[in-house]
Wavefront OBJ file of the C-alpha trace (Angstrom):
o trace
v 7.635 88.899 128.519
v 6.036 87.014 131.196
v 5.976 88.978 134.485
v 3.206 87.796 136.742
v 2.596 84.212 138.078
v 0.751 82.229 140.707
v 2.009 79.313 142.680
v -0.318 77.086 144.723
v 0.991 74.131 146.827
v -1.620 71.453 147.654
v -1.558 68.580 150.116
v -3.947 65.846 149.277
v -6.037 64.083 152.065
v -5.145 60.473 152.699
v -6.850 58.471 150.029
v -7.532 61.403 147.776
v -4.155 61.520 145.949
v -5.558 59.986 142.765
v -8.614 62.146 142.683
v -6.397 65.182 143.052
v -4.096 64.077 140.226
v -7.123 63.457 138.102
v -8.567 66.926 138.709
v -5.345 68.778 137.953
v -4.820 66.622 134.793
v -8.466 67.456 133.642
v -8.020 71.122 134.613
v -5.924 71.704 131.402
v -8.832 71.861 129.286
v -10.272 74.726 131.358
v -7.014 76.632 131.170
v -6.958 76.263 127.310
v -9.746 78.590 127.196
v -7.761 81.484 128.950
v -6.068 83.344 126.159
v -4.013 85.376 128.822
v -2.625 82.454 130.582
v 0.995 82.213 129.010
v 1.902 78.902 130.864
v 0.309 76.656 133.235
v 1.717 73.551 135.032
v 0.069 71.106 137.203
v 2.875 69.269 139.185
v 3.291 66.390 141.648
v 6.192 66.866 144.100
v 5.402 63.753 146.295
v 2.963 61.146 147.171
v 0.492 63.646 148.351
v 1.912 66.876 147.562
v 0.869 68.803 144.386
v 1.059 72.221 142.985
v -0.002 74.661 140.174
v 2.306 77.063 138.710
v 0.844 79.625 136.009
v 2.134 82.493 134.292
v 0.809 85.688 132.694
v 2.102 88.530 130.520
v 0.144 91.129 132.722
v -1.918 91.515 136.032
v -5.226 91.468 133.807
v -4.438 87.834 132.835
v -3.670 86.874 136.361
v -6.738 88.167 137.720
v -8.872 86.628 135.067
v -7.312 83.241 135.893
v -8.179 83.869 139.570
v -11.818 84.443 138.569
v -11.948 81.540 136.160
v -13.127 77.920 136.180
v -9.978 76.240 137.523
v -9.890 78.443 140.495
v -13.484 78.305 141.305
v -13.555 74.429 141.040
v -10.432 74.230 142.913
v -11.806 76.242 145.914
v -15.223 74.414 145.801
v -13.414 70.927 146.214
v -10.817 72.115 148.686
v -12.526 70.864 151.846
v -13.025 67.355 150.158
v -9.571 67.030 148.579
v -7.016 68.887 150.643
v -5.654 68.846 154.190
v -5.902 72.623 154.240
v -7.220 75.367 152.090
v -5.046 76.110 148.945
v -2.673 79.092 149.662
v -2.604 80.975 146.335
v 0.670 83.011 146.152
v 1.096 85.913 143.819
v 4.781 85.672 142.595
v 6.808 87.718 139.973
v 8.590 86.112 137.178
v 12.261 87.388 136.952
v 13.101 85.535 133.619
v 11.470 82.930 131.315
v 12.134 80.712 128.393
v 9.018 79.763 126.551
v 8.433 78.263 123.056
v 7.253 80.733 120.380
l 1 2 3 4 5 6 7 8 9 10 11 12 13 14 15 16 17 18 19 20 21 22 23 24 25 26 27 28 29 30 31 32 33 34 35 36 37 38 39 40 41 42 43 44 45 46 47 48 49 50 51 52 53 54 55 56 57 58 59 60 61 62 63 64 65 66 67 68 69 70 71 72 73 74 75 76 77 78 79 80 81 82 83 84 85 86 87 88 89 90 91 92 93 94 95 96 97 98 99 100
């Protein structure tokens, strides 16, 4: 069962919306190399509002993801792309439905 997750809401700086969308779309290839990441979603909630939701079966997977390529690149580009630093929230999954 998926028990651990991360949620990050991102606000793109004016004029950086497409660059954020491209970064998030391209990040999928980095996450594919993470065996303990059960589910990963890059989402757009509005013209300049984006987010990332990812889930893990255990805390080890969540910690590995936080030390991984996506997190590293996200934080290194934060001042260029976002109105404020990404706030990474650790959340618990109460229930899930994932493909087998």
